[in-house]
C-alpha positions in Angstrom: -40.5 -16.2 -33.5 -39.0 -14.5 -30.7 -40.0 -14.4 -27.1 -39.9 -11.8 -24.8 -36.6 -11.4 -22.8 -37.4 -13.9 -19.7 -37.7 -11.5 -16.5 -34.8 -11.8 -13.5 -33.1 -10.1 -11.2 -29.4 -9.1 -11.7 -26.9 -9.3 -9.0 -26.6 -5.6 -7.8 -23.5 -4.5 -6.1 -23.5 -2.3 -2.8 -21.3 0.3 -4.7 -22.9 -0.3 -7.9 -23.7 3.6 -9.1 -27.6 3.6 -11.1 -26.9 4.0 -14.5 -24.9 -0.2 -14.8 -27.6 -0.9 -12.5 -30.3 0.4 -14.7 -28.2 -1.4 -18.4 -28.1 -4.8 -15.7 -32.1 -4.7 -15.2 -32.7 -3.5 -18.9 -30.8 -6.7 -19.9 -32.7 -9.0 -17.7 -35.9 -8.1 -19.1 -37.2 -4.8 -17.0 -37.9 -1.5 -18.8 -37.2 1.2 -16.4 -37.7 4.8 -15.8 -35.9 7.6 -13.7 -37.8 9.8 -10.7 -36.6 12.1 -8.8 -35.0 11.3 -5.6 -37.5 13.5 -3.5 -40.7 12.7 -4.5 -40.7 9.5 -6.2 -43.1 9.8 -8.3 -43.8 7.9 -11.8 -43.8 10.9 -13.8 -41.6 13.3 -11.8 -39.1 13.0 -14.4 -40.3 11.7 -17.7 -43.5 13.7 -17.2 -47.2 13.3 -18.3 -47.7 9.8 -20.6 -44.7 8.1 -18.6 -46.0 4.7 -19.4 -45.2 4.9 -22.7 -41.6 6.6 -22.4 -39.9 3.7 -19.7 -37.6 2.2 -21.7 -34.8 -0.7 -22.0 -32.4 0.8 -24.7 -29.0 1.7 -23.5 -28.6 4.7 -25.4 -31.9 6.5 -23.6 -30.8 4.9 -20.0 -27.4 6.1 -20.5 -29.4 9.4 -21.6 -31.1 9.5 -18.2 -29.0 8.3 -16.0 -25.3 9.3 -16.5 -24.1 12.0 -14.0 -27.8 12.2 -12.6 -28.7 11.9 -9.7 -32.2 10.2 -10.3 -33.4 7.4 -8.2 -34.1 3.9 -10.5 -37.7 2.7 -10.8 -38.8 -0.5 -12.8 -42.1 -0.5 -15.1 -43.9 -3.3 -13.3 -47.0 -3.9 -15.6 -45.0 -3.5 -19.0 -42.5 -5.5 -17.9 -44.6 -8.5 -17.5 -44.6 -9.0 -13.6 -46.3 -8.0 -10.4 -45.1 -7.4 -7.2 -46.3 -7.6 -3.4 -45.3 -4.7 -1.9 -45.3 -6.1 1.6 -45.3 -3.1 4.8 -46.7 -4.8 7.6 -45.7 -8.4 7.4 -47.7 -9.7 10.7 -50.8 -8.5 8.8 -49.9 -11.0 5.9 -53.1 -13.3 5.0 -52.5 -17.1 5.5 -52.5 -17.5 1.7 -50.3 -15.0 0.5 -48.3 -15.9 3.1 -48.1 -19.6 2.6 -47.8 -18.9 -1.2 -44.8 -17.1 -0.2 -42.9 -19.1 1.6 -44.2 -22.4 -0.8 -43.1 -20.1 -3.7 -39.8 -18.0 -3.1 -39.6 -15.0 -5.2 -36.7 -12.6 -5.8 -36.8 -10.3 -2.8 -36.1 -6.6 -1.7 -35.7 -5.7 1.7 -37.0 -2.5 2.5 -36.3 -2.2 5.8 -33.2 -2.7 8.0 -35.1 -3.6 11.1 -37.7 -5.8 9.6 -36.7 -8.4 7.6 -39.9 -9.7 5.7 -40.9 -6.1 4.8 -40.4 -5.0 1.4 -41.0 -6.3 -2.6 -41.7 -10.2 -3.9 -41.6 -10.2 -7.2 -43.4 -12.7 -10.0 -44.1 -12.9 -13.6 -47.7 -12.0 -14.2 -49.8 -14.7 -16.3 -49.6 -13.9 -20.1 -53.7 -14.5 -19.9 -54.5 -11.9 -17.4 -54.3 -8.0 -16.8 -53.4 -7.9 -13.6 -53.9 -4.3 -12.0 -53.3 -2.8 -8.7 -56.2 -3.8 -6.7 -55.8 -6.0 -3.8 -58.6 -8.3 -4.5 -59.8 -10.8 -2.2 -56.3 -10.4 -0.5 -57.3 -7.3 1.9 -55.4 -4.3 2.4 -53.5 -4.4 5.7 -50.7 -6.1 4.7 -49.6 -3.5 1.9 -50.0 -3.7 -1.9 -50.4 -4.9 -5.1 -48.0 -3.3 -8.1 -49.2 -4.7 -11.5 -50.7 -2.0 -14.7 -50.0 0.6 -14.3 -47.2 0.1 -11.3 -43.8 0.9 -10.3 -40.9 0.1 -7.8 -37.8 2.3 -7.0 -35.2 -0.9 -6.6 -31.5 -0.7 -5.8 -29.1 1.2 -5.7 -31.0 4.1 -5.0 -31.4 5.6 -1.9 -34.3 5.3 0.8 -36.1 8.3 1.1 -36.3 7.1 4.9 -32.6 5.8 5.2 -32.1 7.7 8.5 -35.2 5.3 9.7 -33.5 2.3 9.2 -34.8 2.4 5.0 -33.1 0.5 2.4 -33.3 -1.1 -1.2 -31.5 -4.1 -1.1 -31.7 -7.5 -3.0 -32.1 -10.3 0.0 -33.2 -12.6 -3.1 -32.5 -12.6 -7.1 -32.6 -14.4 -10.1 -35.6 -15.7 -12.0 -39.2 -14.5 -11.4 -41.1 -17.6 -11.0 -44.5 -17.3 -12.4 -47.4 -16.1 -10.1 -49.3 -19.4 -8.2 -53.0 -19.9 -9.7 -54.1 -19.6 -5.9 -52.9 -16.0 -5.8 -54.0 -14.7 -9.2 -57.5 -16.3 -8.4 -58.1 -13.9 -5.4 -56.7 -10.9 -8.0 -59.0 -9.0 -10.7 -57.9 -7.8 -14.4 -56.9 -4.3 -14.7 -59.5 -1.7 -15.2 -56.9 1.1 -15.9 -56.0 1.3 -19.5 -53.7 3.9 -18.9 -50.7 1.5 -18.8 -48.8 0.3 -21.5 -48.9 -3.6 -22.7 -46.3 -6.3 -21.9 -44.4 -7.4 -24.7 -46.2 -10.8 -24.5 -49.3 -8.4 -25.0 -48.0 -6.4 -28.0 -46.8 -9.7 -30.0 -50.0 -11.0 -29.1 -52.1 -8.1 -30.6 -49.9 -7.9 -33.8 -50.1 -11.8 -34.8 -54.1 -11.6 -33.8 -55.2 -8.4 -35.8 -54.3 -9.3 -39.6 -57.2 -7.9 -41.8 -57.0 -5.4 -44.4 -60.8 -4.6 -45.1 -59.2 -0.7 -46.0 -55.9 -1.0 -46.2 -55.6 2.7 -48.3 -57.0 4.0 -45.3 -53.7 4.1 -43.4 -52.5 6.7 -45.6 -54.9 9.3 -43.5 -53.3 8.5 -40.2 -49.8 8.7 -41.7 -50.6 11.9 -42.9 -52.4 13.6 -39.7 -49.3 12.6 -37.9 -47.2 14.6 -40.6 -48.9 17.7 -40.6 -49.3 17.4 -36.4 -45.3 17.6 -36.5 -45.0 20.1 -39.1 -47.5 22.7 -37.1 -44.8 22.3 -34.4 -46.9 19.6 -32.1 -44.8 17.3 -29.5 -44.2 14.7 -32.0 -44.2 11.9 -29.1 -47.8 13.3 -28.3 -48.2 13.4 -32.0 -47.0 10.2 -32.2 -49.3 8.7 -29.3 -52.1 10.1 -31.0 -51.7 8.6 -34.3 -50.6 5.0 -32.9 -54.0 4.7 -30.6 -56.0 5.5 -33.6 -54.0 3.0 -35.7 -54.4 0.2 -33.4 -57.9 1.3 -32.8 -58.8 0.6 -36.5 -56.4 -2.2 -36.5 -58.0 -4.0 -34.0 -61.4 -3.0 -36.0 -60.1 -4.9 -39.1 -59.3 -1.5 -41.4 -55.5 -2.7 -41.6 -53.2 -5.1 -40.4 -51.6 -3.9 -37.1 -48.4 -5.0 -37.8 -48.0 -2.9 -41.1 -49.6 -0.1 -39.3 -46.7 -0.3 -36.4 -44.1 -0.2 -39.2 -45.2 2.6 -41.2 -45.8 4.7 -37.5 -42.6 3.7 -36.5 -40.6 4.9 -39.7 -42.3 8.1 -40.0 -41.4 8.6 -36.3 -37.9 7.8 -36.7 -37.7 10.2 -40.0 -39.0 12.9 -37.2 -36.8 12.4 -34.6 -33.9 12.7 -36.9 -33.5 16.1 -37.3 -34.5 19.4 -34.9 -37.1 21.5 -35.9 -36.0 24.7 -34.4 -32.1 23.5 -34.7 -32.0 23.1 -30.9 -34.6 20.4 -29.9 -34.0 16.9 -29.1 -32.8 14.1 -32.0 -32.5 10.7 -31.6 -30.6 8.0 -33.5 -32.9 5.4 -35.5 -32.1 3.0 -32.6 -33.1 5.2 -29.6 -36.3 6.6 -31.8 -37.2 2.9 -32.5 -37.1 2.1 -28.2 -39.1 5.2 -28.2 -41.9 4.3 -30.6 -42.1 0.8 -29.1 -43.6 2.4 -26.0 -46.0 4.3 -27.5 -47.1 1.7 -29.4 -47.2 -0.5 -26.0 -49.4 2.2 -24.4 -51.5 2.6 -27.7 -52.3 -1.4 -27.7 -53.3 -1.0 -24.1 -56.3 1.6 -25.2 -57.6 -0.8 -27.2 -59.2 -3.0 -24.6 -61.6 -0.5 -23.6 -62.6 0.7 -27.5 -65.8 0.2 -28.7 -64.9 -1.3 -31.9 -68.2 -1.0 -33.9 -67.9 2.6 -33.0 -64.2 2.6 -34.6 -66.0 1.2 -38.1 -68.8 3.5 -38.1 -66.4 6.3 -38.0 -64.5 4.5 -41.1 -67.3 5.2 -42.9 -68.2 8.1 -42.5 -64.6 9.8 -42.7 -63.7 7.8 -45.8 -65.4 6.5 -48.9 -63.7 3.0 -49.9 -62.8 4.5 -53.0 -60.8 7.9 -51.5 -57.3 8.5 -52.1 -55.6 10.5 -49.5 -52.3 10.6 -51.7 -53.2 14.7 -51.6 -52.6 14.7 -47.9 -49.3 13.1 -47.9 -46.4 15.6 -48.5 -43.9 14.6 -51.6 -42.2 11.7 -51.4 -44.3 10.1 -48.8 -44.5 6.2 -49.8 -48.8 6.3 -50.9 -49.5 3.2 -49.5 -48.5 0.9 -46.9 -46.7 -2.2 -48.8 -48.4 -5.6 -49.7 -49.0 -7.6 -46.4 -47.9 -11.1 -46.5 -49.6 -13.3 -43.9 -46.8 -15.2 -42.1 -44.1 -12.5 -42.6 -44.7 -11.4 -38.9 -42.3 -8.6 -37.3 -41.6 -9.4 -33.5 -40.9 -7.2 -30.7 -37.5 -8.3 -30.8 -37.4 -6.8 -34.3 -39.2 -3.3 -33.2 -37.1 -3.1 -31.0 -33.9 -4.2 -31.6 -30.9 -4.6 -28.9 -27.7 -2.7 -29.4 -26.1 -5.8 -31.1 -28.1 -5.5 -34.3 -26.3 -1.8 -35.3 -23.4 -1.8 -35.6 -21.4 1.0 -34.6 -23.0 2.1 -31.3 -20.3 2.3 -28.7 -22.3 2.7 -25.7 -18.8 3.0 -23.2 -17.9 6.4 -25.5 -21.6 7.7 -25.0 -21.3 7.0 -21.7 -18.8 9.4 -21.6 -20.2 11.8 -23.9 -23.3 11.8 -21.5 -21.1 12.2 -18.2 -18.8 15.0 -19.9 -22.0 16.8 -21.2 -23.8 16.7 -17.4 -20.3 17.6 -15.5 -19.7 20.8 -18.2 -23.0 21.6 -17.0 -22.6 21.5 -13.6 -18.9 23.2 -14.3 -20.7 26.4 -15.8 -23.5 26.5 -13.2 -20.6 26.4 -10.7 -18.8 29.1 -12.5 -21.4 31.4 -12.7 -22.0 31.1 -9.0 -18.8 31.7 -8.1 -18.9 35.2 -10.4 -21.8 35.9 -8.9 -20.3 35.8 -5.5 -17.2 37.4 -6.5 -19.3 40.2 -7.9 -21.1 40.6 -4.7 -17.7 40.5 -2.9 -16.3 43.6 -5.0 -19.8 45.7 -4.5 -19.0 46.2 -0.7 -14.7 46.4 -1.3 -13.5 49.4 -3.3 -10.9 49.0 -6.4 -7.2 50.0 -4.9 -5.8 52.4 -6.7 -3.2 52.7 -9.9 0.1 53.9 -8.5 2.8 54.7 -10.6 6.3 53.3 -10.1 8.3 56.5 -9.4 5.6 57.4 -6.3 5.7 53.9 -5.4 9.1 54.0 -4.7 9.1 57.2 -3.1 7.9 56.0 0.2 10.5 54.8 2.1 11.2 51.7 3.3 10.4 50.6 7.0 13.1 48.4 9.1 12.1 45.0 9.5 10.1 44.8 12.6 9.2 41.5 14.5 6.2 40.5 17.1 9.1 37.6 18.3 12.6 38.5 17.2 14.1 37.0 14.0 11.3 34.4 14.1 7.8 36.0 13.9 7.7 39.5 11.4 4.9 42.1 12.9 1.7 41.6 10.7 2.9 38.0 9.7 1.3 34.7 9.5 2.4 31.9 11.6 1.9 28.2 10.7 3.4 25.7 13.1 3.4 22.4 11.7 3.9 19.5 14.7 4.4 16.1 14.7 1.9 13.9 16.0 2.8 14.3 19.6 5.1 16.6 19.8 4.4 19.1 22.1 2.4 21.4 19.9 -0.1 22.1 22.7 2.9 22.3 25.4 4.7 25.2 22.2 1.3 27.0 22.2 1.1 27.8 26.0 4.6 29.2 26.1 3.7 31.5 23.5 1.1 32.7 25.2 2.9 33.0 28.2 5.7 34.9 26.0 3.5 37.5 23.9 1.5 38.4 27.2 4.2 38.2 29.9 6.8 39.6 27.2 9.2 36.9 28.3 11.7 35.6 25.6 10.1 32.7 23.7 11.9 29.5 24.3 14.1 31.5 26.9 16.1 32.6 23.5 13.8 35.1 21.2 13.1 38.7 22.6 9.1 39.6 22.2 8.1 43.1 21.3 5.3 44.2 23.6 2.0 45.3 22.1 -1.8 46.4 23.0 -5.0 44.5 23.3 -5.5 40.3 23.8 -4.2 36.9 22.5 -7.3 34.9 21.5 -6.4 31.1 21.9 -9.1 29.2 19.7 -8.4 25.9 21.0 -10.7 22.5 19.4 -8.8 19.6 19.9 -8.7 19.9 24.1 -11.5 19.7 26.8 -11.6 23.0 28.3 -10.5 21.0 31.5 -7.6 20.2 30.2 -7.0 23.5 28.9 -7.2 25.5 32.1 -4.8 22.7 33.7 -1.9 23.2 31.5 -2.5 27.1 31.0 -2.7 27.5 34.9 1.0 25.3 35.1 2.9 27.8 32.3 2.0 30.4 35.4 1.0 33.3 33.2 1.4 36.7 35.0 -1.0 39.2 32.6 -3.8 36.4 32.5 -5.8 39.5 31.3 -4.2 40.3 28.3 -5.3 36.5 26.5 -8.7 35.3 26.1 -9.8 31.7 25.6 -12.5 29.5 23.2 -13.1 26.3 23.6 -14.2 25.1 20.2 -14.1 20.8 21.0 -17.8 19.6 20.0 -19.0 23.2 19.2 -17.5 23.4 15.7 -20.4 23.7 13.6 -20.1 27.2 14.9 -16.9 28.1 13.4 -18.5 28.2 10.1 -16.3 30.6 8.4 -17.4 30.0 5.0 -20.8 31.1 5.9 -20.5 35.1 5.6 -22.9 35.8 8.1 -21.0 33.1 10.4 -17.9 35.0 9.3 -19.5 38.3 10.4 -20.5 37.4 13.7 -16.6 35.9 14.9 -15.1 38.8 13.7 -17.0 41.1 15.7 -16.6 39.2 18.8 -13.1 39.4 17.8 -13.4 43.0 17.5 -15.1 43.2 20.6 -13.1 41.4 23.0 -10.1 43.7 21.4 -8.2 41.0 20.2 -5.0 41.7 17.7 -3.5 38.5 17.9 -5.1 34.7 17.3 -4.0 31.6 17.7 -5.9 28.7 16.1 -5.5 25.3 17.3 -5.7 23.4 15.4 -6.7 23.3 11.4 -7.7 19.4 11.2 -10.8 19.3 13.3 -12.3 22.4 12.2 -11.9 20.8 7.6 -13.5 18.2 9.3 -16.3 20.1 10.5 -16.5 21.8 7.1 -16.5 18.6 5.2 -13.1 20.1 3.4 -10.3 17.8 2.3 -6.4 18.7 3.6 -5.2 18.2 0.1 -7.7 20.3 -2.0 -9.8 22.5 0.0 -7.9 23.8 2.8 -7.5 26.8 0.8 -11.0 27.5 0.9 -10.9 28.0 4.9 -7.7 29.6 5.0 -9.3 32.7 2.3 -12.5 32.6 4.8 -10.0 32.9 8.0 -8.1 35.4 6.4 -11.3 37.5 6.1 -12.8 37.0 9.2 -9.1 38.6 10.7 -9.5 41.3 8.3 -12.9 42.1 9.8 -12.1 42.1 13.2 -9.1 44.3 12.7 -6.4 41.6 13.7 -2.8 41.3 11.7 -1.2 38.7 13.4 -2.2 34.9 13.9 -1.0 31.9 14.4 -2.5 28.9 12.9 -1.5 25.1 13.9 -1.7 21.9 11.6 -0.2 18.5 11.6 2.8 17.1 10.0 2.1 13.5 8.3 3.1 10.7 10.4 6.4 10.2 8.5 7.2 13.6 6.9 8.4 16.3 8.5 5.8 19.1 6.6 2.7 20.3 6.8 0.2 17.7 5.5 -2.2 18.1 3.0 -2.7 21.0 0.1 1.0 23.1 -1.1 -1.0 26.0 -0.5 -0.6 25.2 3.6 3.2 26.2 3.1 2.1 29.3 1.1 -0.1 31.1 3.2 1.7 31.9 6.6 4.7 34.4 5.9 6.8 32.3 8.3 6.8 28.1 8.7 7.7 26.7 12.4 8.4 23.2 12.5 8.6 20.7 15.9 9.7 17.1 15.5 10.7 14.5 17.4 13.4 12.4 17.3 13.1 8.7 15.7 14.5 5.8 16.9 16.5 2.8 14.8 13.0 2.0 13.4 11.9 5.0 12.0 9.5 5.8 15.1 9.6 8.5 17.4 9.3 7.7 20.8 7.1 9.5 23.4 10.2 11.2 25.2 12.4 11.3 22.5 14.0 14.8 22.2 12.2 17.5 20.3 13.8 20.0 17.8 12.7 23.4 16.8 13.3 25.3 13.6 12.0 28.2 11.7 12.0 28.9 8.2 10.3 32.1 6.0 10.2 36.0 4.8 13.2 37.5 6.8 13.0 34.1 9.1 15.4 31.8 9.1 16.4 29.8 12.4 18.2 26.3 12.4 17.4 23.5 13.8 17.9 23.5 17.6 17.2 20.8 20.8 14.0 22.0 23.3 14.4 21.3 26.4 11.7 20.7 28.8 10.7 21.4 32.8 8.0 19.1 33.6 6.7 21.6 36.5 6.2 24.7 34.5 6.1 23.1 31.1 8.6 25.5 30.0 10.3 25.1 26.9 13.6 26.4 25.9 15.7 26.1 22.9 19.2 24.6 23.7 20.8 24.4 20.3 21.9 21.5 19.3 20.4 20.1 15.7 19.8 15.9 15.1 22.7 15.9 12.9 25.2 17.5 15.5 23.8 14.9 18.0 24.7 12.1 15.6 28.1 13.5 14.8 28.6 14.2 18.6 28.2 10.4 19.1 30.2 9.6 16.3 33.1 11.9 17.8 32.9 9.9 20.6 33.1 6.5 19.1 35.7 7.2 17.2 38.1 8.8 20.3 36.8 5.0 22.0 38.0 3.3 19.4 41.3 5.2 18.6 42.7 4.8 22.0 42.3 0.8 21.7 43.4 1.1 18.1 45.7 3.9 17.6 47.2 4.1 13.9 43.8 3.4 12.3 42.9 3.8 8.8 40.0 5.7 7.9 38.7 2.7 6.5 39.2 0.7 9.5 37.6 3.8 11.7 34.2 3.5 9.8 34.4 -0.3 9.7 34.4 -0.3 13.4 32.8 2.3 14.4 29.5 2.9 11.5 26.1 1.1 11.8 22.3 2.5 13.5 23.7 4.8 15.9 26.6 6.1 13.8 25.7 6.4 10.4 28.7 6.3 7.8 28.3 10.1 6.6 28.0 11.4 10.4 31.0 9.0 11.1 33.3 10.9 8.1 32.1 14.3 9.5 33.1 13.5 13.2 36.1 12.2 12.1 36.8 15.5 9.8 36.0 17.8 13.1 37.8 16.1 15.1 41.1 16.6 12.7 39.9 20.3 12.1 39.8 21.0 16.5 43.5 19.2 16.7 42.2 16.2 18.7 42.9 13.8 15.6 46.4 13.7 13.8 47.5 12.0 11.2 50.4 10.3 9.3 51.2 8.6 5.6 50.9 5.2 5.7 51.3 1.6 3.3 50.1 1.7 0.0 48.5 5.8 0.6 46.3 5.3 3.5 46.3 8.0 6.3 46.9 6.8 9.7 45.0 8.3 12.8 45.9 9.1 16.4 44.9 10.9 19.0 47.1 13.9 19.9 47.4 12.9 23.5 48.8 9.4 22.5 51.2 10.8 19.9 52.4 13.1 22.9 53.5 10.6 25.4 55.3 8.9 22.4 57.5 11.9 21.8 57.7 12.5 25.7 59.3 9.1 25.7 61.8 9.9 23.0 62.9 13.2 23.9 65.7 12.4 25.8 69.5 12.2 24.2 69.5 9.3 21.6 72.5 7.6 24.1 69.6 6.9 26.2 67.4 5.1 23.5 66.7 1.8 25.0 65.6 3.5 28.3 63.3 5.5 26.1 62.5 2.5 24.2 61.6 0.6 27.4 59.7 3.4 28.9 57.7 3.7 25.4 56.8 0.2 25.6 56.0 0.2 29.0 53.5 3.0 28.6 52.0 1.6 25.9 51.5 -2.0 27.7 49.9 -0.4 30.8 47.5 1.4 28.2 46.6 -1.6 26.4 46.1 -3.9 29.2 44.3 -1.4 30.8 41.4 -1.8 28.4 41.9 -5.2 27.2 38.5 -7.1 27.5 36.9 -3.5 25.0 39.5 -4.5 22.5 38.2 -5.1 19.2 40.4 -6.9 16.5 40.8 -4.3 13.6 42.5 -4.7 9.8 46.6 -5.1 10.4 46.3 -5.1 14.3 45.5 -7.8 17.0 45.1 -6.8 20.2 45.2 -10.1 21.3 48.6 -10.6 20.3 51.6 -10.4 23.0 53.6 -7.3 23.0 57.2 -8.4 23.6 60.4 -5.5 23.5 62.6 -6.9 21.3 64.2 -5.8 17.7 62.2 -5.1 14.7 63.7 -8.1 12.9 62.8 -10.6 15.6 59.1 -10.4 15.9 57.7 -13.8 17.5 53.7 -13.9 17.6 51.8 -16.6 19.9 48.4 -15.2 18.6 46.7 -15.0 15.1 47.5 -11.7 13.8 45.1 -10.3 11.1 47.0 -8.1 8.3 45.8 -5.6 6.3 43.4 -6.3 3.4 45.3 -8.7 1.1 47.6 -10.4 3.6 47.3 -13.8 4.9 47.0 -14.7 8.6 50.3 -16.6 9.9 50.7 -17.5 13.6 53.8 -19.6 15.0 52.7 -23.0 14.3 52.8 -22.2 10.7 56.0 -21.9 8.3 53.4 -19.9 5.6 55.4 -16.3 5.2 54.1 -13.0 3.6 57.0 -12.5 0.8 57.1 -8.7 1.6 59.3 -7.1 4.2 58.0 -7.6 7.1 58.9 -3.7 7.9 56.3 -2.9 5.3 53.4 -4.5 7.6 54.1 -1.8 9.9 52.7 1.7 10.3 55.3 4.2 11.6 54.7 7.4 13.4 57.9 9.8 12.2 58.7 11.5 15.2 61.3 13.9 15.7 62.4 12.7 12.2 62.8 9.6 13.4 60.3 6.4 12.5 58.6 4.7 15.5 56.2 1.7 15.9 53.4 3.2 18.3 52.7 -0.4 19.4 56.4 -1.3 20.4 58.2 1.9 20.8 61.2 0.6 18.7 63.0 2.7 16.1 62.8 1.4 12.2 65.8 0.0 11.6 67.2 2.4 9.1 66.9 4.9 11.7 69.4 3.4 14.5 73.1 4.5 14.3 75.7 1.7 13.9 77.3 2.7 17.2 73.9 2.3 19.1 73.3 -1.2 20.2 70.7 -3.1 18.8 
């Protein structure tokens, strides 16, 4: 014989959902039920007769809790437990306090600030039926929860959460048996409306085995079948039939187990199909689980039955030889199966676990239940949105259908700008700015330019307009807004207005139609024609909208407010991400405006932006394309001026200066040598290449062929110096060589400490005026890639012709070594001395 599941409290995680917690409680032996979050009444969800409907069946729990927002309760009495619900720990009687300390039980705290207030759980003695009476323990401390009692448990939300209410298990684990000294203080239950415990059900079925009139069970089954066919509630009909059958079983009319099995079979069959096509149906496992609750309730009723009266009623309604077969539907079993002593079904057999029924996929069932719940919510939301759209459409006239020829007959208006090349008239602008990039300063400059008709950023002309610019600021305190705008030196202050929303964003709930209309009316009365909102993020936070999914809801409401207020033009300020250079959040934030302005800061070598880093401005959108340009800032007036030049231009200028410095010390270097020497964190390789190309295009650097098809680079001023040194008559060549050598030597000596040794050239080597066929060196020389280092103390020589290792410059048809000023040997005539 299988015993009932031992009661315990499982470990419930703080983040656990209600469904998984309900399954965990059921596995630990508890009958659970859903209750309404607001009322916490035991029958608020299951309705009348809830004690017979509590369950441990996983499928039933999934149907109750998947996707729902119910609180979770434990059916204390039916589960075989007793709970002390302590509300005033200071009022505990000494005996109860001593027992709670001596025999610690699982404890659920119900108040954060009162560590002893909450639920203390014990297993009820099997030979007692304890109810909800405090008995001799008094009433000032709290209440007893026994028969017909429930408690709300974690992870449910406490109705007084704002005041420190909570459901949190401080101690979990198995329930100890209620101490006898406490049980003696409590009376037996007088209320039979609760369900019997598993132990009581099993004991009842084991005890009541007499079978004086077994044929009368057919009449009970026939009455149940008739009630179901007549359209009565199947659950209610089963309650009446089971209560009737268990009273007669207790009177010895027929075995209780046989009656329970036959009624369970009839109820399971009745729940398998829907009588009207829409009625609920139950899988056999769930039907048997529900019937066990019905049986538990019916058995509990027998404790107050007059068994003598039951026997008299049996004699009155059915003679011993009466046959009820004519009352049974065709195909219905004629009589209960023969009862064999000792062949007892247990509570476990009447209520099998899911493992006893192959093919039940709880995960899949949970998924389907949640899908059904979400589909219902979607349908409700879609219907609500449809009605809202219908309500809006009723106030807005349908636009006319215009034929294309008539549509195109209207002449195009020239593109007009509020700010020349930057902001089309009637357009929307989003200013996307990086963190601390100066967006508030930019808005101050914009406000001054609009109302005083001054060029924006000292570059873009502003078209004057009638009306006011209204600034809605939700980030800064009014004192700071006032100081910063005063520093702008605005002249036409009457053409602007300011609203400081910091700390009052709840008043700007544009999602509410009434609030939206109030703001539209206020803007229209103020004469607003341009609205600047700085900035979006705090408003989205106040409305509980996410930037990545729901920003569009606010933008739609914002547009509706502007239209209702008669405002044609608006600027919306929004943050960029910390690492990106676009407005963060949903792509809707980039689709909404006609133009997007960008304000970014230069980053340092670590990819971070320093507070004093240069700022750059750019704009792109419909009929707008302004390339990135550097901004200059005047702190005393807080004025910004577009100075021009992008971050790319700045890198190129820096790389060009580094190249000039390098070629001054190392003329005749190849492109690879220049990149190796100049490239780095400050000068990326790409910037170096672009700068070198620009220097060549500008005529500041000349190139000439070098060994192995390399291009050698020279500063034009350096080459001109060498050309001038050899512009004399060839008879004066030696003198020219001397001048070139002295000129080059003086340049190299002047910057000796700044030289960097590069491939093919050693600035540390001595330069001597000697013939090209005789080059003595006193220091090591690093040849081009592929060569070998040599010095004056080694005998190793490069097998190639020494003249092939040098770079020669072609000047006036003659090859000249720029390092020594010597002519190539083949270019010297025999008459000239060597």
